[in-house]
N, C-alpha and C positions, 0 to 999 in steps of 0.2 A: 847290445842291439846296434846293428849297423845303420848307416845313414839311410839306405833304401827302405829298410823296414820302418824306420821312424817317419819317413815321408808318407808311406802308405797308410800308417795308422793316423797320421795327422789329417790326411785327405778324407779317410773314412769318418773320423770324428767330425770334421766340418760338415760333411753331407748328412750325418745323423742329426746334428744341431739344426741344420737348415730344414730337414724333413719335419722335425718336431714343431718348429716355429710356424712353418707353412700350414701344418694340420690345425694348429691352434687358431690361426687367423681365419682359416676357412670355416671352422666351427663357430667363431664369433660372428662372422658375417651372416652365416646361415641362420643363426639364432635371432639376430637383430631384424632380419627380413621376414621372419616367420609370422603369419597372420595370427591375431588373437584367437584363442580357442574359447569355447563356451565357459570353461572353468576359469579362465583369466577374467572374462567379463563378469562372471558371478562374484569373483573375489573383489573386483573394483566396486561392485554395488552392495557389498556387505555393510551392515550397520556397524557403528563403532563398537569395539570390544568392551570388556568390563572396565578396564582402566579409563578408557575414554568416557564412558557413561558416568563414571564416578566423578571425573573432572568437571563434566557439564553440570552435574548436580551440585557440586561445591560452589561453582561460580554463579549459579542461579539462586541466590540467597533471598531475593526480595519476595515477600509473601504475595501470592497471587490471589486475585479476587475469587470467591467461591464460584465455581461453574466454568471458569476459563481453563478447560482441560486441554491445554496445548503444551508441547514440550518446550517451546521457546517462542515468546512474542518478540517483536522486532526491537533490536538493540543496536546501538552504534557506539564506538569508543570516542567519537568526536562529532561535532556538529558540522554538516556540510555548509558551504557558503550560502548565505541568505540573499535571495534576489526577489525584490518586490514585483510581482506581476510578470515575471519572466519565466522562461522555460525551466522545468526541472530537468534533471539528468536521468537517464535510464536506470532503473532498479533502486532509485533513491527512496521511493515510498512504496514498498511492495505490498501494502495492505489496501491500496486503492482498487476499486472494482468498477467496471463499466457495465451498466445495465442496458440491455438491448431488448427490443420487442421482437418476438418470434411468432408470426401469424401465417397460417396457410403455407408453411414451409418457406416463408420469406423472412429474411433477417433484416431488421431495420436499424437505423443509426442509433447511437448513444442517446438516451433520453434522461438518465439520472445517474448519479454515482452511488456507491455503497462502500462499506468498510468491512474488511475481513477481520473477525475477532476470534475465530476458531476454525478448525478444518471442516466444519459443516455449517457455520453460521455467519451471515452477513447482516449488518445493521444498515438501515437506510431511513429516509424520511417517509412517513405514512402517505403524504400527498403524492409521492411518486408512483405508488402502486395501487391506489384505490381504484376499484373497478377493473383490475387486471387479474387474470387467472395465473396460477403458478406455472402452468404449461406455456404461457405466453411470454415468460421472462427468461432471458438467458444472461447469466453472469459471466463476464469475461475478466479473467485474472491476469496479472502480469503485463498489462497493456501499457504502452507508452504513446504510440501514435494512434489517434482515435480511429483512423480509417484503415488501419493495418488488419487485414483479414487473412493473413498468411496461414499456412497449415500449422506452423508452430503456435501462433496465437490461438487459433481455433481449437487446438488440442488442450488449451487451458480454459476452455469455455465449458460451463456446467449448467445444466437445467435446474430449475427450482422445483422442489417437491412439495414445499409448504410455505404459505405466506401467513404471517401472524401480525395483524395490525392492532395497535392499541385500541382498547374498547372505546375510548372517547378521543378519536383522532383529531377532532377540531381543536382541542387544546393540548393534545399530546401527539406531536408530529414525529412519531417514531414507529418503526416496523422492523420485523425480523424476517429474513429469508433463509429457509433451510435448504441447503444444497443437496442435490439428489444423491451424491456420493462424496466421500472424503476428498478434500482438495489436497493435492500433493504439494508440499512446501518445497521451494527452491529459492535461488537467489532473488528472483523477482516476484516471488509469491510467499508472503509471510503475514501472520496476523499482527495487529497492533495490540499493545498492552491496554487492558482496562484498569482504570484506577479503582482502588478499593474505597467505595463510598463516594459521597459528594465532597470533593476536595477543591472546589472552585475558588473559594476565598483566598487561598494561598497564591493563586495565579492572577488575581485582579491587578490591573495596572501593569501587567507584564505582557510580553509579546507571545502570540500563539501563531501557528501556521495553518494555512488552508490550501487545498490543492483541488484541481478539477480540470475538466475539458469544456467549461462553460463559455458563453459568448465573450469574445474579446472586443469586438465592435458589433455594430448593428447587424443582426442576422448572420453572423459569421462565428461559428463555434471554433474553439482552438483545435488545431491539428495535433499538437503535442501537449502533454500534460503540463499545466501551469502551476506555479506556486506564488503565494504572496504571504505577507506577514501583517497581522493586525494586533491591536492592543485590546485586551479584555477590559471592559468597563464595568463599573458597579451598576446594577440595574436601577439604582436610585439616581443615576446621572440623568440630567435633563435630556440628553440626546437619546436615551434609551426608554424613558418613561412613556413616551408617546405611544409605544406599541406594547407595553407590558402592563398587565392588569394584576390585581391581587391574586387571582386564581392561577396566573401563569408566572408569577415572580420567580419561583424556584425551578420552574420547568424550562426557562429560556436563559440563554447567555447572549450578551450584547458585545459587539466588537466593532472597532473602527481603526482606520489607518491614521493614527494621531500625528506622527511627525510630518508626513506630507500635507496633512490638512492644515497644519500651522505654518509650514514653510513654503507652500506652493499655491499659486492661484491657477495653475495649469492642471486641470483635473485629468488630462490625458496621462499625466505622470502618476496619478493616484490609482489605487487598486481596491477592488472589492469583489465579492462573489456575484454571479449573475446566472441567467437561465442556463440550465445544464449542469450546474454545480450542486443542485439540491441532492441531499443524501450523502454528500461527501464529508470528510472528516475535518474537524478543528482540533488541533493537537499541540502538545507541548513536549519539551525535552527535559527530563528530570531523572537524576540518579542513573544516567547512562541508559535510559529507556524512553521510548516514545509513548506518551500516554494520551488516550483518546478522551477529549473533554466534551466535544459537541458534534452535532450533525447539522449541516447547512439546512436551514428551514426557509427563511425569506429575507428579502432585501428591499429597501425603499427605492422608489423610482422617481423620475422627473419627466416632464413632457418636452421632447425635443422641438425647438422652434423651426428646425429645418423641414422635418417630415412628419411632425405631429405623432411621433412614436414614443412609447414609454421606454425609457432607458434606465439601466441600473445606475444609482447615484453613489459614487465613491465618497462624496462628502457627508453622506448620512450613514448611520450605524446599520449593520446587518445583524441578523438574529439566528441563533442556533439552538437546537434542542439540547438540553443539558443531560448528557448521557449518565452522569453520576447519580442524578435524581432517580433514574429508572433502573438502578443496579439490581434491585430485588426482582423487578419484572423481567429484566433480561436474563438473569440467572435461572429463572424457571424454565427457559427454553434452550439453554446452552446444551450442546451435545458434545 
């Protein structure tokens, strides 16, 4: 082979390699800029395969209460930071529900809270919904800011098809709301776990958490979801006995913010539930699960010397419907 032939073959080889590399690059760029097809979207929305389902089943080993037919109630691998009476963070408590009044095509502000326990059932306080028709109640899920009525939030709003109030609501402040269709679970919408039976005794003198959009100051409801931490007291405690009778002893839970009560005379630093928090959850963290213990029922008040208004008293105990006591009643209506 002479030198001229070698040079010609070398040039041809160079151009051939350049052509192959250029074609490959063009193909990669074209593929990366190609819009998603319906098939791609369908693939992204598929349910987990057999191996994934098997893994979920193996990790979900705790026995569920009868009637809570959900694939997964809310769990966390660690506790978030505890802040007394301060703002929660978005998606931290995905089981909280804001109840709104819907009348004559007008949507009114938050009036009570509720707790999601399955994809069709919300538990709340009976006094919240007495004299209200199912068609007048709208349940808003996944809400963080109370006044957020964006299209995303409203897409997570469901009408109520059935209201079930306990037969004797005077001493049994609990009710069930059946949602008109199945709630779609996502990061900010998940049910809380129901404890199996009445397990309150093991949590006495321990801290529990409560959340809501209730009043922070006089006539000013919270804009964003609030959280605080209270200590569960024995009902025989003198701070609880004033409002607990023999007939309600097992039906109510009593809680108070003990540490601040002992260490602070400034009640602005202390925290409790207030108007607008009714129906919301009192819950604890155990075995890597959030467990629902109670529903906000009532709080003690005092008379303000400034404007003669009744204000929620953080130095006095607050009271909660004991959800565990009503396990059998709740399970009758679980869907």
